[in-house]
N, C-alpha and C positions, 0 to 999 in steps of 0.2 A: 337610541338606536343610532348606528353610524353606518353610511352607505360607502362600500369600498370603491376604490378608484376604477377596478376592473368593470364595475357595473355602470360606469359613468355614461355610457352611450345609451342606457335606458332612462336616462333621467333628463328632464327638460333643461337643467343647468345644475351647477354644483350645489346650489342652494334650493333648488326645487325637487322636492322628493315626491315622485309620483306614488299614488297609492290606489289600490283597486278595491278596498273594502267598502261597505255600505251599511248604513243602519237598517236597510231592508234586505230580505233574502233575494238572491238571484232566482230567476225562473227556473233554473236547472236544479236549485237547492231541494233536497228532500224535505217533506213537510217536518214542522217542528212542533214538538209537544207543548201544549199551553202550560205555562209555569203555574204552579199551585199558589205561589204568593209573589208578591213584589217586594223584595227586601231591600233595606238600605245598602248602598254600594260599599260602605266602609266596614264590613265585618269579615275579619280573616278567619282562615280555618285554624282550628287549635292543633298544635302540634303534639305528638306524643311525648311524654316526659316533660322536662322542664323547656322553656322556650329560650333558646340560646340568644346571645348578643353576637359578637364576632365569635365563630364557631370554634370549640376547641376539640370537638368530636365529629366524626363523620356520620354518626348513627342517628342524631337528632335532627329532623328536617327544620329549616328556617321557615318561618311562619309569618314574617313581615318584610315587605319590600325595603323598608329602611335598613333592615339588617344586611340585605344583599348589596345595597348601595354603599355601605360602609367598608366592603371589602376592597382590598388592594387588587390590582391585576393578578398578581401571583397567588393571593388567597382564592379569588374566584376561579381560577384555573385548576383548583383541587377539586372541583365538581362537588360541592357540598350538596347533600340532598335538600330539596325545597317542596314545601307544600302550601300554596297559597289559595286564598279566596278574594276575588274582587270583581271589577267591572272592566270589560273591554271598552277602550275609550277611542281607539282608532286603528284602522286597517291600512297600513301603508302600501300593501301589495307586493312586498319584496319577500320572496321565498316563504310564502305561507306565514309570515310573522305578524304580530299584532301588538298594540300598546295596551297596557294593563294597569290598573291603579287599585290600591286598597286604602285604607284609612291613614296609612303612613306616608306613602309616596308612590310615583308611577316607575314603570320600568318597561323595557322591551322584551317581548317573548319570541324566541325562535323555536320553531316546531319541527318535530318528526312525525306527528300524527296527522290525521286528515279529517278531524272533526270540524264541522261547519260551525263557524262562530260569526257573530255580527256585532256590530257597535251597539252598546247597551246591554249585551249579554252579561249575566252574573255567572262566572266560571270558576271552577276549581282547577288549579294547575298543579301537576305533579312533575318533577323533574330535578334538575341539578343546576348549580351555578355555572356560569361562564364568563370569561374575561371580557367579551365583546370586543369591538373595535375602537370604542370610545370609553363607555361606561360599563359596569358589570351588567349581565343580562341573565334572563332565565333560559335554559335549554330544556324545553318541555317535551317529555315523552308522552304525556296524557293531558288532555284538555276535556274537561266535563262541563257541559252547560247545566246549570243548576237553577236557572230562573232568569229574572228581568232585574236589572238594577237602575237605581237612580244615578244621574250624573253627579260627580263630586263638586263641591263649591270651586269656582275657578278664581284664585285670587289675581288682582290686577298687577301686572309686572311692567317695568320700565325697560328700554333698551339695555340699559346697564346691567340689569338683572340677568339677561340672556347670555352676555359674553362670558366665556369661560365654561359654559356647559352645565352649570349648577342645576338649571331648569330642564336638563334633558329629561325627556319622557314624561314630563309633568304636565298636568291638566292646568292650564293657566288661562288668563284673559289679557288681551291688548287693547288699547286705544290709540287710534291715530287717524290721519287724513289719507284717503286712497289717492295714490299718485297714478297708477296705471292699473287697468283690468284687461287680462287677455285670456279668452277661452282657448282651451286645449283639449285634446283627445289622447290620453294615454291608456294603454292597456284596453282600448275599445270603450272606455268610459269617458264622458266629457266632465272636466273640471274647469273651474274658473280660478286663474292665477292673479292674485292681487298683489300689488306693492304699495305697502302702506308707510308712511312716514311717522316714526315713533320717536319722540324725544330728539329730532334732529337727525335720525338715521333711518335708512330703509330696511324693512322686514318683509320676506316674501311669505305669502299666505295662500294656502292651496284649499280651496272650497269646493266640496262635492255636493251634489243635489242643490244646485243654485237656481232652480226654476223660480221665475218671477224677478230675477235681478237682470236689469239692463246694464251690460258692461259700460256702455258709453254714459249712462246716467249716473252710476256709483262712484265715477272719478270725481275728486274733490269733496266728497262726503266725509264726515267725521263719524267713525264706525267703532265699535266695540265687538270683538270677536272672542270666542272661547274655542280652545283646541289643545292639541298635544304639541309640545315644543320638541321638535326633532333636530338633532345636531349633526352637522356634517364635520368630519375630522379628516385629517390626512393620515397618511401611513405611519406616521410617528405618534398616533394618538392625539394629535394636537387639535384644538378647536379651530374650525375654519369659519362657521357661520350658523344661524338658526333658521329654521322654517317652521311656521305655524301650520299643523294639519287639522283643518276644521271639518268634521264629519257631516254637518248637516246644516242647511240653511237657517234652520232656528237658532243656530249658535252665532249668528251675526245679527247685530242690532245696530240700525242706522240712527245715530243720535242727532245728527245735523245733516239733513240731505243737501246735495249740491243744488245749485240753481237749475231748474228745468231747461233753460237755454243758457249754455255756458257763455255765450257771447252778448248776453243780455246786461252784463254788468258794466261799470263805467270803463271808458278808455282813459288810461292815464298816459301821460308823456313818457317816453323811452327813458329820459334822465331821472324819473322818480322811481324806476324800478329798484328793489331791495333798499329803500330808505329804512330808517330806523324803526324796528318792531315789525316789519313786514316780510314774511318769508313762507308761512305756512300753506296758504291757499292760492289758487290760480290768480294771476293778474292779466289783464288785457291791454294790449298796446296796438298802435297801428302806425304804419310807415309805409315807404315805398321801397320796393325790392331792389336791392343792389346786387345780390347774387344768390343762387339757389344751388344746393346739392341735392337733387331729387331724392327723396326717401331718406335724407339724412338730416339737412339743416337748410334754414333760409335766413338771409341777412336783410334786415331793415335798417332804414335811416329815416329819421324825423328831424329835419333841420340839422343841427350840428351834432345830434346824438345818434348812435347806432347800437344795434344788438343783435346777438345770434339767436335764433329760436331753433331748437333741436326738435325735429318732427318726422315721423315716418310717413306723413301724408304723401300720397303719390301724385297729388295735384300739382301741375306745372305753373309756376309764376315767374315770367320772364321779367328782367330788369325794367323798371318804369311801370310795373303793376303796383297799386295800391292795395294792401291787404290788412286785415285785422287778425290778430293773432293772440292766443291765450297759452299759458304755460305756467309752470312752478318756478319761482326765481331759485337760481343756484349760483354759486360763484366760481368762475373760472378765470385763472390767471389775474388780470387786473381789472375785470368788469364783470358785472353779472350777465348771466344769460337765462333764457327760458328754456326748461327741459319738459319732456313728456307733452309737447305743445301741438296745438291743432291751429290751423289759419283757414281763412276764407278770403276769396277775392272780393274787393269792395269798389273796384272800378280802375280806371287808367289814370295815369298822371305823367307829367313830364319826368324823364330819366333824372336821376340825381346827377349833378354836375360834379366832377371830382376836383378836390380842392388841392390846388398847387402848393406844395410845402417843401421846405428845407429839411434835411434830416435832423439838424441841430434843433429844430422846433419841436419834434416828436417827443424826445425825452429831455426835459429840463430839470434844472435844479434851483430849489427855493428853500432857503433856510436849512441847507445841508441835506435835503431830502429830495429824492428824484420824484419827478412828477411825469405823468404820461398824458399825452394830448393826442388827439385824433383817433382814439381807440374805436375799432369797428366801423370807422368812417371810411367812405371812398376818397382816395387821395391820389395825387399824381406826383411822381418824383422823377427827375432826371439824374442819371448815374451811369458811371462807365463799368463795363462788364469785366469782372476779373476772372470768372469760371462759370462754365455752363456743363452741368452733368444731370444724369438720370438717377433719381433715388427712388427705388420701388416704383410707385405709381405716378410720381411727380417728376416734374423737370424743374430743376432748382438752379436759379441764377445768383451767384455771388456778385454783387455789385458795390461800387463805392461812390460816395459823394463826399468830396473833401477828405476829411480823416474817418469818416463813419463808414463802416462796412455793414451790410445787411443783406438778407436772403429774400428773394421773391420766387414763390413757388406757383407752378401751374399743374393742375390736375390733368393727366393724359387721358384723352378720351379715345376709345378704340375706333370710334366712327369718324373722328376727325383726321384730316391729312396731316402727316408728319411735318413738324416745322423744322426748316433747314437749321444747321448749327449757325450761331452767330461769332464773328471774329472776337477774340479777346481784345479788349481796349475800346469796343464799339460804345459810343454815347447813346444810351437807350432812355426813352420817355416810357416810364412803367405806370399803369393805373390799375389799383387793386384796393382790397380791403386791408387797412392797416390793423395789425394785431399786435399788442404790446405784451411782452413776456416778462415774467418777475423772477427774482432769485428766492433764495430761502428765506429771506426776511420781508417777501412780498413787496419789495420796492422794485420798480421798472428797471430793467437792465438792457433789454434789447428790444427789437421789433422786427416783424417781417411783413411783407406784402402777399396777400392771397390774389393771385391773378386769376381772371374768370375765363378768359379765352385768349388765344394767340393775338387777337386784335388789341390787347391791352399792351403790347409791346411793340413801340414804334422805334425804328432805328433813325437816330438824328444824325449819326455820323459812324461810318463804318470804320473799324480798326483792322490792322494798324495804320498808323499815319502814312506809312510808306506804301505807294500804289503804283502800278506800271506807268500811268501817265504822268505821275510827277517825277518818276525816275527819268523818262525820256526828257523832261522838261529840264531837270537839274543836270542831266549829261550833256544838253545843249548849252546850257549856261556855263558848265565846267569847262567845255571845249572853248568857248569864246573869252571867258573872263576867269583867268586862273586865280585872281585875288579873292573873287567871291566864292570860288570852289573851295579854297583853303578855309575861309570863314564858315563855309556851309559844313566842311568836314569837322571843324572844331565844334561847331553848334550840335551836330549829329552826335559827335563823341560825348558831349556833356549830357545830351538827352539819354543816350544809351546808359551812361553812367548813374544817372538819377533812376531810370527804370530798373537797372539792375540792382541798385540799393534797395528800392522799394520791393523788388522780388526777394532779395535776400531777407530782408526784414520780415516779409510775409512768411517766407519759408521758415525762418527761425522761430516765428510766433507759433506756426502750425505744428513744428517740430516739438516745441516746448509743450504745447497743449496734448499732443499725442503721447508724450512720455511721462507726463506728471498728472498727479491726482488733482482734481479741481478744488476739492475742499481743503486738503492738508498741504498741497504744494510739494509733497514728497514725491518720488517716483512711483508710478503706477504699477500694477502687477507685472505687466509684459517687460517694462523697463528694468525693474528690479531683478527679474529672473535672467534677463540679458547680462546684467551686472554680475550675477552669480556665476553664469557660464564662463565670462571673462576671467573671473578669479580662478575657477577650477582649471581652465587652461593655462593660466599663469602658474598656478600650484605645480602643473606637471611639469612646466618648462624650468621653473627656478627651485622646484623642491622646497616650497614654502607652505606652511600650515594655513588653513582658512577655517574661521569660525562662523557657523551659520546659526542665526537666532530668530526663532518665531515668537514675537511678543503679542500678548493679548490683554486688553483692558479688562480688568475683573469686574463682574456683574454689570456689564455695560447695558444690557436690556433693562435693568431695573432703573437705570439712569433715564432712559428713554420713556419707560412707562411711568416714572414718578415726576420727572421734570419737563418732559416733553423732548420731541426729536431736535429741536433747536438748542436746547441745552445739551443733548448729546453730541450735536456738531461743535459746540464749544468745548466740550472735554476732549473731542478729537483734536481740535486745534491746539488745546493747551498740552496734550501728550505730545503732539508734533513738535511744539517748541522745545520740549524737553529732550526729545530724540535729536534734534538738529544741533542743540548746544552741546550734546555729549558726543557727537561723531568727529573723529579725525578726518582730515582732509581726504584721505584716500579711502575711508569706509564709506558704505553705501547703505541707504535706508529707503524702504518704500512701503506703500500700503498695500498689503497682501490681499485684503478682502475684508469688508465690515470693519470691525475694531481690532483686526489682526494686522501686525506690521512685521516685515522681514528685514533683519539686519545682517549685512555681510562685512565681516570684520577680518581683513587679511593680515597675516604676518604676525600674529600673537602666539608667542611660545606656549606650548601645552602647560608648562608649569605656572604661566601667569594668567591663564584663561579664567580661572575662578576669580582671581582678584580684579581683573577687567570687568567681568560680567557683574561681580558684586558692586563695583563702582557705578556701572551703567544702570544697574536695577535701582540703586539708591537715588540716582538722579532723576529717574523716570516713574517713580512710586511715590504715593502719598502726596499727590499734587493737588492743591487747592484750585477749584474751579468756581468762578462767580459769573453767574449768567442772570441778568435782571435782578429778581428778588431771590433767587436760589443761590445758595452756597453749599458746596458739598466737595469731598476729596474722592480721588481715584487712586487705585493701585493696579499693578500689572503683574502677570506672570510670564516668565521666560521659559522657553524650551530651546537649548542649544545643542548642537553637535560639532565636535572637533574633527576637521578633516586634515589628516597628515598627508605628506607627499606620497606615501604609500597607497593613500585611499583616493587619490585625486582622479584615478581612472575609473571609479564607480560612477554611475550616472547621477544627474542632478536629483531625479525624483527620489532615489534612495535616501540621500541626505535630507530631503524635506521631509520625508516620511519619518526619519529618525527624530528630527527636530519636533515634528508634530507630536510624535509619542512622548518626547520629553515634555513638551507643553501640557499634555494631559496628565503627565505624572505630576507635574507642578500644581495643576489645579485640584487634582485628587489629593494631594497633601495639603491642601488648605488655601491656596492661591497666595498671592502677594510673596512669590519667592521665585527662585530659578532652579532648573534642573539641567545638568550637563550630561549629555549622552556620549559616552565613548564606546570603543569596540566591545570592552569587556567589562566596563565599570560605568557608573553614574553617580553624580553627586548632586545633592540638593541643599540649597542654602536659603532660608527665609530671610525676607528684609526685616528691618526693624519694625516692632508692631506699630500700627497706626489705624486710623478709621478705614474701614472698607465699605463699599457699597455692595 
């Protein structure tokens, strides 16, 4: 069963599928006839005639759920007749639907009738197939309760089994550690929403009829739950995530209960969190508060070690308060944090004294590897202000110490008085939490300071150096001593020259970053589109042709899925090297989006376009990529459009759409080739055969 995006407002979240069914009849339900027998859940209705596989006739009803699940969306949309017998496994509460399972598989049933059914009912379903919004479904015109059924066996599944949706609508079991438990009220019925950690990843579980379960006590327990795996999908029928619908309290077993008092365990040093082999259960730390974002997170420090504890607790703990905190270890940036945390005040302590540091000591290099120091610690840094601006709910200060630039951010509070702007060039003493940022290889590359209050900013020297008092003094000296005045002017000019040079270097750096893609170094999307506009304008003036090429790396998703995203980044860089080596000085190349690249090639006569594109494609395809232990080859497809001087007045988007259509034609023709789109003709030329991903 798939939940459409239009109904998202009715659900707790994308992965939390509310359901209003129950194993017990509602008070308003009509009395139910006592079944004559209690039959096994796995007996299907006999179909008239032969029992078909994938149907070749619309006259013989399908009698097995497995047959329906084998249908493609197009086949299911032919509305084949269906007659099934099985057990109702869950009631999601969405449009009168329910989940159903026979001895072969489970499926979602959408209904047009109004028969009262409940979890555990053995029913006969008559209707047709439907494509569903993720997997095939049953469109039931009649549901008849014929007795009570036994629940099917629930095979134990892993997190990896759930992805891709193969377990959609199936009655399964999961085993994991409860990370969070939140009571909710949906459609007037109470449910308990659990987040459990299964094989290193979270899965949402919805439990109905949870009487006897204390949400606070079940967190950190090892549980086994049985239920129906419901899949959430997007509008393209692509799998987004799983949710387990658990219809009854008896379908949850606590294998290892959490400690009665979560704070009764040993307190470990902050520096020992997430050491080898420790991640599954809560850990407890203690330290002195350095900063708190009430309802979101609290920062603790114990000696030279600091940690962030994410907690929704409304308890206030000002800096200098000693607290004990528990939470589940998780990795963020360069250091572990605790998530789904709790904390309690353990007394008062002396506020943590910030460590005065030089920026060069925060990220150091040893044996060719960057090392981060002072992470999550309260530090103090002196630096000069380069820029002061507001970014969303934060005030951001861009500062420099020596050759090192970094940001210091201050959360804006609606109740605090606004802080006046600071002159650029001011020397500031900043006190805050040091947070180290890592790159794609998880090596430290930058840091920032998290400022707590405006008091963490102390102006040591206001900028600029030129002030009215100094101006009067210098004018007096200039009137009396002309020689000193000339020396002063020379010194001022030299100073202005240095400042201008520094500003220009900074502007050039920012301009480069604004126009180039951070991973490949090619022009980014905005810059390459401006280059295309310039070439179109030139084509109008000089009556010169322009060739626009959209290039796409073939099967790039398979590279990421098989070798990992870092290998995918290596493939993008290898492709970029081939692009850069093949471009003429006046050609332009840029990253258009994801694995797509846009090439702008001016001045190629129409008679030479195919030869030029053939040479470019040969240089950029069948590229060997080596990343760590992985070695593979990549190919690419081109879609090109030739713009003559008579076409130059047409808008840019028209040409991009034509190039995009040509690219899709190249992919439909088998990839690893190029297609040239002209006004009335198109040509496709495959590259030499080679390994493709």
